[in-house]
C-alpha positions as CSV (number, residue, x, y, z in Angstrom):
1,M,83.4,77.3,140.7
2,V,81.6,75.6,138.4
3,M,81.4,76.4,134.5
4,H,79.0,75.3,132.0
5,F,80.3,75.3,128.4
6,E,77.7,75.4,125.3
7,R,78.9,75.0,121.6
8,I,79.1,77.8,119.3
9,Q,77.6,76.5,115.9
10,P,78.8,79.1,112.6
11,H,76.6,81.2,111.1
12,E,75.2,78.8,108.1
13,K,75.5,81.5,105.8
14,F,79.4,81.8,106.2
15,K,80.2,78.3,107.6
16,H,82.0,76.7,104.7
17,S,84.4,79.5,104.4
18,C,85.2,79.6,108.0
19,E,85.4,75.6,108.5
20,S,87.9,75.8,105.5
21,L,90.5,77.8,107.3
22,R,90.0,75.7,110.3
23,P,93.4,74.3,112.1
24,G,91.9,71.4,113.4
25,G,88.8,68.9,113.1
26,A,86.8,70.2,116.8
27,G,84.8,72.7,117.0
28,L,84.7,75.4,119.4
29,I,83.5,76.2,123.0
30,R,83.5,79.0,125.0
31,Q,82.2,79.5,128.7
32,A,78.2,80.3,129.3
33,Q,77.4,83.2,131.1
34,P,74.0,83.7,132.5
35,H,73.5,87.0,131.1
36,D,75.5,86.3,127.4
37,E,73.4,89.7,125.9
38,G,75.5,91.7,128.4
39,N,78.9,90.1,127.7
40,P,82.1,92.5,127.1
41,P,83.6,91.0,123.6
42,H,86.8,89.2,125.4
43,K,84.4,86.1,126.6
44,L,86.7,82.7,128.0
45,L,87.0,81.1,124.7
46,L,88.7,77.3,125.0
47,L,89.3,75.2,122.0
48,L,88.9,71.4,122.3
49,P,91.6,69.3,121.3
50,G,92.8,69.1,117.8
51,L,92.2,72.7,117.2
52,A,96.1,73.3,118.2
53,G,97.6,72.1,115.5
54,D,99.2,74.3,112.7
55,A,97.9,76.6,110.3
56,A,99.8,75.4,107.5
57,A,97.2,74.7,105.1
58,A,95.2,78.0,105.5
59,A,98.5,79.4,105.9
60,A,99.6,77.9,102.1
61,G,96.2,78.7,100.1
62,E,94.8,82.2,98.5
63,D,91.5,83.7,98.2
64,E,90.1,85.7,95.7
65,E,89.5,89.0,97.4
66,S,86.5,88.3,98.3
67,A,83.4,90.9,97.5
68,A,82.6,93.3,100.0
69,G,79.4,94.1,101.3
70,G,76.1,91.7,101.6
71,S,75.2,89.8,104.8
72,R,77.8,90.2,107.8
73,L,77.5,88.5,111.1
74,E,76.0,90.7,113.9
75,E,77.4,90.6,117.4
76,E,76.5,93.6,119.9
77,D,79.1,93.8,121.5
78,N,78.9,95.7,125.3
79,D,81.9,98.3,124.5
80,G,79.9,101.2,126.6
81,G,79.7,105.0,126.0
82,D,82.0,105.6,122.4
83,G,82.4,101.7,121.8
84,R,86.1,102.2,123.3
85,I,87.1,99.2,125.8
86,G,90.1,97.9,127.6
87,S,91.7,96.0,125.1
88,P,94.9,93.7,125.3
89,S,98.0,95.2,123.7
90,A,99.4,94.0,120.3
91,G,100.8,90.9,119.4
92,G,101.8,89.6,122.6
93,A,98.5,88.3,124.2
94,L,97.9,84.4,124.6
95,P,101.3,83.2,122.7
96,V,100.6,79.0,122.3
97,A,104.5,78.3,122.6
98,N,107.3,75.6,121.6
99,G,110.2,75.2,119.9
100,F,109.7,76.9,116.9
101,G,108.0,80.1,118.6
102,S,104.5,81.1,118.7
103,K,101.2,82.1,117.5
104,K,100.7,85.3,118.6
105,F,97.4,87.9,117.3
106,P,98.7,90.1,114.4
107,Q,100.7,93.2,115.0
108,A,100.1,94.7,112.0
109,I,96.3,94.0,109.5
110,I,96.1,94.9,106.0
111,V,92.7,95.9,106.2
112,G,91.6,97.2,102.3
113,V,90.7,97.7,99.6
114,K,89.5,94.8,97.4
115,K,91.2,95.1,94.0
116,G,93.8,97.7,95.4
117,G,96.9,95.4,95.4
118,T,96.7,93.9,99.0
119,R,97.6,90.3,97.6
120,A,100.8,92.2,95.8
121,L,101.5,93.7,98.6
122,L,101.1,90.9,101.1
123,E,103.9,88.8,98.7
124,F,106.5,91.1,98.6
125,L,105.8,91.4,102.6
126,R,106.2,87.8,102.6
127,I,109.8,87.3,101.2
128,H,111.4,89.4,104.8
129,P,112.7,87.2,106.9
130,D,110.7,89.1,110.0
131,V,107.3,88.7,108.8
132,R,105.0,85.9,108.8
133,A,101.8,85.8,107.5
134,V,98.4,83.9,106.8
135,G,98.5,83.2,103.2
136,A,94.5,82.7,103.2
137,E,91.8,85.5,103.8
138,P,90.9,84.7,107.4
139,H,87.7,87.2,107.3
140,F,87.9,86.7,110.7
141,F,86.5,90.5,111.6
142,D,83.2,90.4,109.0
143,R,82.8,87.0,108.7
144,C,84.0,84.7,111.3
145,Y,83.8,86.6,114.6
146,E,81.7,84.4,116.3
147,K,84.3,81.5,116.4
148,G,86.0,83.8,118.7
149,L,89.9,84.9,119.7
150,L,91.3,81.7,120.0
151,W,90.1,80.6,116.8
152,Y,91.6,83.3,115.3
153,R,95.5,83.4,116.9
154,N,95.2,79.4,116.0
155,L,95.2,80.4,112.4
156,M,98.6,82.6,112.8
157,P,101.9,81.4,111.3
158,R,104.2,80.8,114.7
159,T,106.8,83.6,114.7
160,L,109.9,84.2,117.0
161,E,111.5,86.8,119.2
162,G,111.4,90.0,116.5
163,Q,109.1,89.0,113.5
164,I,105.6,90.0,113.0
165,T,102.6,88.3,112.6
166,M,100.6,89.9,109.6
167,E,97.2,88.8,108.2
168,K,95.4,90.3,104.9
169,T,91.3,90.6,104.6
170,P,90.0,93.9,102.0
171,S,86.6,93.4,103.1
172,Y,87.3,94.8,106.6
173,F,87.9,98.3,105.6
174,V,84.3,98.1,104.5
175,T,83.0,96.3,107.0
176,K,80.8,98.4,109.6
177,E,82.3,96.1,112.6
178,A,85.7,95.6,112.0
179,P,87.1,99.2,113.5
180,R,85.5,98.1,116.8
181,R,86.1,94.7,116.8
182,I,90.0,94.7,115.6
183,Y,90.3,97.6,118.5
184,N,88.8,94.8,121.3
185,M,91.7,92.8,120.3
186,S,94.1,95.2,120.2
187,R,94.6,99.2,120.2
188,D,97.8,99.3,118.6
189,T,97.4,96.8,116.0
190,K,98.8,98.9,112.5
191,L,96.5,98.6,109.5
192,I,97.5,99.4,106.2
193,V,95.3,100.4,103.1
194,V,96.0,99.8,99.6
195,V,94.0,102.3,97.6
196,R,93.9,102.7,93.9
197,N,92.2,105.3,91.7
198,P,88.4,104.4,92.7
199,V,87.1,104.1,88.9
200,T,89.9,101.8,88.1
201,R,89.0,99.8,91.1
202,A,85.6,99.7,90.0
203,I,86.5,98.4,86.9
204,S,88.4,95.8,88.0
205,D,86.3,94.6,90.4
206,Y,83.3,94.1,87.8
207,T,86.0,92.1,85.9
208,Q,86.8,89.9,88.6
209,T,82.9,89.1,88.7
210,L,82.8,89.0,85.1
211,S,84.9,86.4,84.7
212,K,82.9,84.3,87.3
213,N,79.7,85.1,85.8
214,P,79.8,86.2,82.3
215,T,76.2,86.5,82.2
216,I,76.3,89.6,84.8
217,P,74.8,93.0,83.2
218,S,77.2,95.7,81.8
219,F,79.2,97.4,84.3
220,Q,77.2,100.7,82.9
221,A,73.9,98.9,83.6
222,L,75.2,98.1,87.1
223,A,76.8,101.6,88.2
224,F,73.9,103.9,87.1
225,K,70.4,104.1,88.7
226,N,69.6,106.3,85.6
227,I,72.2,106.7,82.8
228,S,70.1,109.4,81.5
229,T,70.3,111.3,84.5
230,G,73.4,110.5,85.5
231,L,72.7,109.1,88.9
232,I,75.8,106.9,90.2
233,D,74.1,103.7,92.1
234,T,76.0,103.4,95.6
235,T,74.6,100.5,96.4
236,W,76.6,98.3,94.2
237,S,79.1,97.2,96.0
238,A,81.8,97.9,92.9
239,V,81.3,101.9,93.8
240,R,80.5,102.1,97.0
241,I,84.2,100.5,98.0
242,G,85.7,103.5,96.4
243,I,84.1,106.2,98.5
244,Y,87.4,105.8,101.1
245,A,86.5,108.7,103.3
246,K,83.1,107.6,104.2
247,H,84.7,104.2,105.0
248,L,88.1,105.9,106.6
249,D,85.8,107.8,109.4
250,S,84.3,105.2,110.7
251,W,87.9,103.7,111.3
252,L,89.1,107.0,112.9
253,R,86.6,106.6,116.1
254,Y,88.8,104.3,117.1
255,F,92.6,104.6,115.6
256,P,94.3,107.8,115.2
257,L,95.5,108.6,111.8
258,S,99.1,107.5,113.1
259,K,98.3,103.8,113.3
260,F,97.5,103.5,109.1
261,L,99.6,103.5,106.5
262,F,98.1,104.4,103.0
263,V,99.6,102.5,100.0
264,S,99.3,103.6,96.9
265,G,98.0,100.9,94.3
266,E,99.8,103.1,91.4
267,R,103.0,103.1,93.1
268,L,102.6,99.7,94.2
269,V,102.7,99.1,90.7
270,S,104.8,101.6,88.9
271,D,107.7,101.7,92.0
272,P,107.4,99.0,94.1
273,A,110.8,99.0,96.0
274,G,109.4,102.8,97.1
275,E,106.6,101.7,98.6
276,M,108.3,98.7,100.4
277,A,110.5,101.0,101.4
278,R,107.4,103.1,103.1
279,V,105.7,99.8,104.6
280,Q,109.1,98.3,106.0
281,D,109.5,102.3,107.8
282,F,105.9,101.8,109.1
283,L,106.0,98.3,110.4
284,G,109.3,99.4,111.8
285,I,111.2,96.2,110.1
286,K,114.5,97.0,108.1
287,R,114.3,97.3,105.0
288,V,115.5,93.9,103.1
289,V,112.9,94.2,100.4
290,T,114.5,96.7,97.8
291,D,114.1,96.8,93.9
292,K,117.0,94.0,93.7
293,H,113.9,92.0,94.5
294,F,111.5,92.9,91.5
295,Y,111.4,92.8,88.0
296,F,108.5,94.2,86.1
297,N,106.6,91.8,83.7
298,E,105.7,93.2,80.2
299,T,103.0,90.8,80.0
300,K,101.2,90.8,83.2
301,G,101.4,94.7,83.3
302,F,103.1,94.3,86.8
303,P,106.0,93.8,88.9
304,C,107.0,90.2,89.7
305,L,109.4,89.0,92.3
306,K,113.0,88.0,90.7
307,K,113.7,83.9,90.9
308,P,114.9,83.4,94.5
309,E,117.5,81.3,95.0
310,G,117.0,77.5,94.7
311,S,113.3,78.1,92.3
312,S,113.5,77.3,88.8
313,R,111.0,80.3,87.9
314,P,110.1,83.8,89.3
315,R,107.2,84.4,91.5
316,C,104.5,85.9,89.9
317,L,100.9,86.3,91.2
318,G,98.2,83.7,89.4
319,K,96.3,84.4,86.3
320,S,93.4,85.7,88.4
321,K,95.4,89.5,88.6
322,G,96.3,91.7,85.6
323,R,92.7,90.4,84.0
324,P,92.4,92.9,80.7
325,H,89.6,95.0,81.5
326,P,86.5,95.7,79.6
327,K,86.1,98.8,77.0
328,I,84.4,100.9,78.8
329,D,82.5,104.2,77.8
330,P,84.6,107.0,78.1
331,Q,81.3,109.1,79.1
332,V,80.5,106.8,81.9
333,I,84.4,106.8,83.1
334,R,84.0,110.5,83.0
335,R,80.9,110.6,84.9
336,L,82.3,108.1,87.6
337,Q,85.3,110.5,87.8
338,E,83.2,113.3,88.4
339,F,81.1,111.7,91.0
340,Y,84.2,110.0,93.0
341,R,86.5,113.8,93.0
342,P,84.7,115.1,96.0
343,F,85.2,111.9,98.2
344,N,89.0,111.9,96.4
345,M,89.5,115.2,98.2
346,K,88.0,114.5,100.7
347,F,90.1,111.2,101.4
348,Y,93.6,113.2,100.5
349,Q,92.8,116.1,103.1
350,M,92.1,113.2,106.0
351,T,95.5,111.6,105.0
352,G,97.8,114.0,104.3
353,Q,98.3,112.4,100.6
354,D,97.7,113.5,97.4
355,F,97.4,110.4,95.2
356,G,97.3,111.9,92.1
357,W,93.4,110.6,90.7
358,D,92.2,113.9,89.9
């Protein structure tokens, strides 16, 4: 059978972000089909020479947690019926092997939420000998999906038998297409969601944006459509992300609740060892990361990792984490608390966990 190939060009808007994670210099090709619109999501993807190099540069990087919402790469998957299709089982598909392990699809993904504590969780996990994780946020299931599954897998670090491959991209949780796309990769994927009081999360989100663009309107101006009536603007991503129950509803169409672990961002600060015990149990790995690994940094206001052997100093998150928040009118905070309360209650009911935000 003669196969014809066509080159895929990345979407121009996200070309730079996807290209920056590229393991090699060559492009990506896939098998061209006569009826492309009807193809299932498991299109045959082949890598050109030069794309099989290790993703060490990507693994060493560290993104700011990118703003959710905005434009998405649109692709209609022919998944039929309720959107479920047969999929490969977790992790073991299509390994690229050598003497130092193989590259596999992630068995667990930290899918959310932005400004919830996902970077801290990933850094805490990376000291576990059985966890290998990409350092930078791949954004595959929201921005770079057209690159194909082999491109994505090639970003992953090599793992040995018994090790878990992980990645984190917090904007997945609020991306409409992400649940279906991850399910189509593997229905066995474990999903971790770090959540935080949505009011505090929104202020933290605004603080990050303000640090990059000091000329933006005030928090109050962005949060309300009409301040006199107290009407909240749910089109603003900083507000919309915190409606956790709405986003979770989309994920539960594809994954049962048993595939999720909901981590408290507050407890990750107040009791990191306790939350890490839950995470390690969920991943099915030994409780290696314990209270002996942490100390509380009074200046930053959150826990840091103690000095590893052979290192000259402890490991703390960068300057972009733990920024002081701007002062917000208490009436604005109260109105936001009222707005989120019914959504929080629904989220507690859906997850079976009371996060104590109300």
